[in-house]
C-alpha positions in Angstrom: 0.7 80.9 -30.1 -0.8 77.4 -29.9 -2.6 76.6 -26.7 -2.2 73.4 -24.7 -5.7 72.2 -25.7 -4.8 72.7 -29.4 -1.6 70.6 -28.9 -3.6 67.9 -27.2 -6.2 67.9 -30.0 -3.5 67.6 -32.6 -1.9 64.6 -30.9 -5.2 62.8 -30.5 -6.0 63.5 -34.2 -2.5 62.1 -35.3 -2.9 59.0 -33.1 -6.4 58.3 -34.4 -5.1 58.5 -38.0 -2.2 56.2 -37.2 -4.5 53.7 -35.6 -6.8 53.8 -38.7 -4.0 53.3 -41.1 -2.2 50.5 -39.1 -2.8 46.9 -40.4 -5.0 44.9 -38.0 -3.2 41.8 -36.8 -5.3 38.8 -36.8 -5.2 36.7 -33.7 -4.8 33.1 -34.6 -6.7 30.6 -32.4 -4.3 28.3 -30.6 -4.0 24.9 -32.1 -4.8 22.1 -29.7 -3.2 18.8 -30.7 -5.2 15.9 -29.2 -3.0 13.6 -27.0 -3.5 9.9 -27.2 -3.0 8.3 -23.8 -1.8 5.2 -25.5 1.3 7.1 -26.7 2.2 8.4 -23.3 5.1 6.3 -21.9 4.4 4.7 -18.5 7.2 6.0 -16.3 6.5 3.4 -13.7 7.1 0.5 -16.1 10.8 0.4 -15.3 11.8 -0.8 -11.8 13.7 1.9 -9.9 16.8 -0.4 -9.6 17.1 -0.5 -13.4 17.1 3.4 -13.7 20.6 4.8 -14.1 21.1 8.4 -15.4 24.6 9.3 -14.4 26.5 10.7 -17.5 30.0 9.3 -18.2 30.1 7.0 -15.1 33.5 5.6 -14.0 32.1 2.1 -13.7 28.5 1.6 -14.7 28.5 -2.2 -14.3 29.6 -2.0 -10.7 27.0 0.7 -10.0 24.2 -1.4 -11.5 25.3 -4.4 -9.4 24.9 -2.2 -6.3 21.5 -1.0 -7.5 20.3 -4.6 -7.8 20.4 -4.8 -4.0 18.2 -1.8 -3.3 15.1 0.1 -4.6 16.6 3.3 -3.3 16.7 6.2 -5.8 20.4 6.4 -6.4 22.1 7.1 -9.7 19.2 9.3 -10.9 21.4 12.4 -11.6 20.1 16.0 -11.4 19.3 19.2 -13.3 21.4 21.8 -11.5 20.5 21.5 -7.8 17.1 20.0 -8.6 15.6 16.6 -9.6 15.2 15.9 -13.3 11.7 16.1 -14.6 11.4 12.3 -15.1 12.7 11.7 -11.6 10.2 14.1 -10.0 7.3 12.6 -12.0 8.3 9.0 -11.0 8.5 10.1 -7.3 4.9 11.6 -7.6 3.7 8.4 -9.4 5.0 6.2 -6.6 3.6 8.5 -4.0 0.2 8.2 -5.7 0.4 4.4 -5.6 1.1 4.5 -1.8 -1.9 6.9 -1.2 -4.2 4.6 -3.2 -3.0 1.6 -1.1 -3.9 3.4 2.1 -7.2 5.1 1.2 -8.8 2.5 -1.0 -10.9 -0.3 0.6 -10.5 -4.0 -0.1 -13.2 -4.8 -2.5 -16.3 -6.9 -1.6 -15.6 -9.0 -4.7 -12.2 -9.9 -3.4 -13.6 -10.9 0.0 -16.2 -13.1 -1.7 -13.6 -14.5 -4.0 -11.6 -15.9 -1.1 -14.8 -17.2 0.5 -14.8 -15.2 3.7 -17.4 -13.2 5.6 -16.5 -9.7 7.0 -16.7 -8.0 10.3 -15.7 -4.4 11.2 -13.7 -3.0 14.1 -15.4 -0.2 15.9 -14.0 2.3 13.4 -16.8 4.0 11.5 -14.8 4.9 8.4 -11.3 5.2 6.9 -10.6 8.6 8.4 -11.4 7.4 11.9 -9.3 4.3 11.3 -6.3 6.4 10.3 -6.6 8.9 13.1 -7.7 6.5 15.9 -5.4 3.4 15.9 -6.8 2.4 19.3 -10.3 1.8 17.8 -8.8 -0.4 15.1 -8.1 -3.1 17.7 -11.6 -3.3 19.2 -14.9 -5.0 18.2 -18.4 -4.1 19.2 -20.9 -6.6 20.6 -22.5 -7.2 17.2 -19.1 -8.1 15.6 -18.3 -10.4 18.5 -21.7 -12.1 18.2 -21.0 -12.6 14.5 -17.6 -14.2 15.1 -19.1 -16.5 17.7 -22.0 -17.6 15.5 -20.0 -18.1 12.3 -16.6 -19.4 13.5 -15.5 -22.7 14.9 -14.9 -22.3 18.6 -11.5 -23.2 20.2 -9.6 -23.8 16.9 -6.0 -24.9 17.0 -5.2 -22.3 14.3 -7.4 -19.3 13.6 -6.4 -17.4 10.4 -8.0 -14.2 9.2 -7.2 -11.4 6.8 -7.3 -7.6 7.5 -6.9 -4.5 5.4 -4.4 -2.8 7.7 -2.7 0.1 5.8 -2.6 -1.4 2.3 -5.7 -2.8 0.6 -3.4 -3.3 -2.5 -1.1 -5.6 -0.5 -4.0 -7.7 0.7 -5.6 -8.1 -2.7 -2.3 -8.9 -4.3 -0.9 -11.5 -1.8 -3.5 -12.8 0.6 -5.2 -15.4 -1.6 -1.9 -17.1 -2.5 -0.6 -17.0 1.0 -3.8 -18.5 2.5 -3.7 -21.4 0.0 -0.1 -22.1 0.8 -0.7 -22.0 4.6 -3.7 -24.3 4.3 -1.7 -26.8 2.2 1.1 -26.7 4.7 -1.2 -27.2 7.7 -3.0 -30.1 6.0 0.4 -31.8 5.5 1.0 -31.5 9.3 -2.6 -32.7 9.9 -3.4 -29.4 11.7 -7.0 -28.3 11.7 -7.8 -24.6 11.0 -10.7 -22.5 12.2 -13.1 -20.5 10.0 -11.3 -17.8 8.0 -12.9 -14.3 7.8 -12.0 -10.7 6.9 -11.6 -7.8 9.4 -12.2 -4.3 7.9 -10.3 -1.3 9.5 -8.2 -3.7 11.5 -4.9 -3.0 13.4 -2.6 -5.8 14.4 -3.7 -6.0 18.0 -7.2 -6.8 16.9 -5.9 -10.4 16.7 -5.7 -10.4 20.5 -9.4 -9.8 20.8 -10.1 -12.4 18.1 -8.0 -15.0 20.0 -10.0 -14.3 23.2 -13.4 -14.4 21.5 -12.7 -17.7 19.7 -10.3 -19.2 22.3 -7.8 -20.0 19.6 -4.5 -21.7 20.4 -2.6 -19.9 17.6 -4.0 -16.8 15.9 -2.7 -15.6 12.6 -3.5 -12.3 10.7 -2.4 -11.5 7.2 -2.4 -7.7 7.0 -1.4 -4.9 4.7 1.8 -3.0 5.6 2.2 0.7 5.7 3.2 1.4 2.0 6.4 3.3 1.1 7.7 4.7 -2.2 9.4 1.3 -3.1 6.1 -0.7 -3.1 2.5 -0.5 -2.0 2.0 -4.3 -2.2 3.8 -5.4 0.9 1.9 -7.6 3.3 2.8 -9.0 6.8 1.8 -12.0 8.8 1.6 -11.7 12.6 1.2 -14.9 14.7 0.8 -15.4 18.4 0.3 -18.3 20.7 -2.7 -17.9 23.2 -2.9 -14.2 22.4 -4.6 -12.0 25.0 -5.6 -8.4 25.0 -2.8 -6.3 26.5 -0.1 -8.9 26.0 3.5 -7.6 25.2 4.3 -7.0 21.6 7.3 -9.3 22.0 4.8 -12.2 22.1 4.1 -11.8 18.4 6.1 -13.6 15.6 6.1 -11.7 12.3 6.9 -12.4 8.7 7.1 -9.2 6.8 7.9 -7.9 3.3 5.6 -10.4 1.6 5.4 -9.3 -2.0 6.8 -10.1 -5.4 10.0 -8.1 -4.7 10.5 -9.5 -1.2 9.2 -13.0 -0.2 6.6 -14.2 -2.7 3.2 -14.9 -1.2 3.2 -18.7 -1.9 6.7 -19.1 -0.5 5.8 -17.1 2.6 2.7 -19.2 3.2 4.7 -22.4 3.2 7.1 -20.8 5.7 4.2 -19.6 7.9 2.8 -23.1 8.1 6.2 -24.4 9.4 6.3 -21.7 12.0 2.7 -22.4 13.2 3.7 -26.1 13.6 6.7 -25.0 15.8 4.4 -22.7 17.9 2.0 -25.6 18.6 4.9 -27.9 19.4 6.6 -25.5 21.7 3.5 -23.7 23.0 5.2 -20.4 22.5 5.6 -17.4 20.1 7.5 -14.2 19.8 10.8 -14.0 21.7 9.8 -17.2 23.6 10.0 -19.2 20.4 13.4 -20.2 19.1 13.3 -20.5 15.3 
C-alpha cells in the first residue's frame, strides 16, 4: 500500500518534470510609441456653438442656427447615459482655462506695458484674496500714501485696472479698452487722472480710491468670475462721487467685455459716452437714465 507521503512525493516529482519540459515563454518588453504633441488635435480649437454631434438630426440647419445664439453645450450627444469622451475632455479643458484665469496673477510685464504703477489691497496672497472678499476692498496706509503721492488729486475721471477674478480677462482686454476710453474722453475734452493697477482688488475698492483721490467719477476695469464659456470676460464699473459703504445700486456696469461679447475697443467708446453722461447729470447707477 502506498503511503500519503509517497503519493505526495510522486506528484512533486511529476510536476517538476513537467515544469522542466515546458517551453519557457519569453516576455516581450512593451513597445512605447513616442507621441508628438504637434499631432494631438486641439479640442478647444472649435467654438462650442460649432460642435454638433447628434446623429441623423431632423433639421440640422435649424439646430445650428439656435446654437449660434448660445455657447451652451447642446447637441453634444452621449454614449449611453454618459458624456462622449471628446465632450468630457472639452469640459475639463474649459474648466482648466477658468482655473488658470482665477489663480494666475496679472504679469508685471503687462502692467509695465500699459504704463501703470501698482498697489495692493490688504490681501497678502491669492488664497486670502479668494477667501476674504472683505479684504479685497481695503488699502493699508502705505498703499494710500502711494496713491496720494503718484496720482493727480481731485480728477474729474479716475480710471484704474484691477485683476478681480480673471487675470486672463484683464491681459486680453484692458489695454484696448483704456485706449478707447482715453480717445473718447479727449474728444469730449474731459481730463483723466493718473491710471494705475490694483492687485487683489474687489469692485468696492473703487469706493476707497474715490475717497482717497476725491475723484468725481471713478472707473475700474476688472476681470469677471470666469465660467466654462470663456475666461476672458472683463467688466467696467463706474460711480459718481463714490463713497465707502454706498449702495451697490449707485454703480453703473458694462459687463461681458470680450471678443465673444462686446469687443474691448467698442466697449471703451461706449464707456466714454457713459462717463460724459455721468458728469453732465452728476449721477450714476439707478439715478442715471441712459
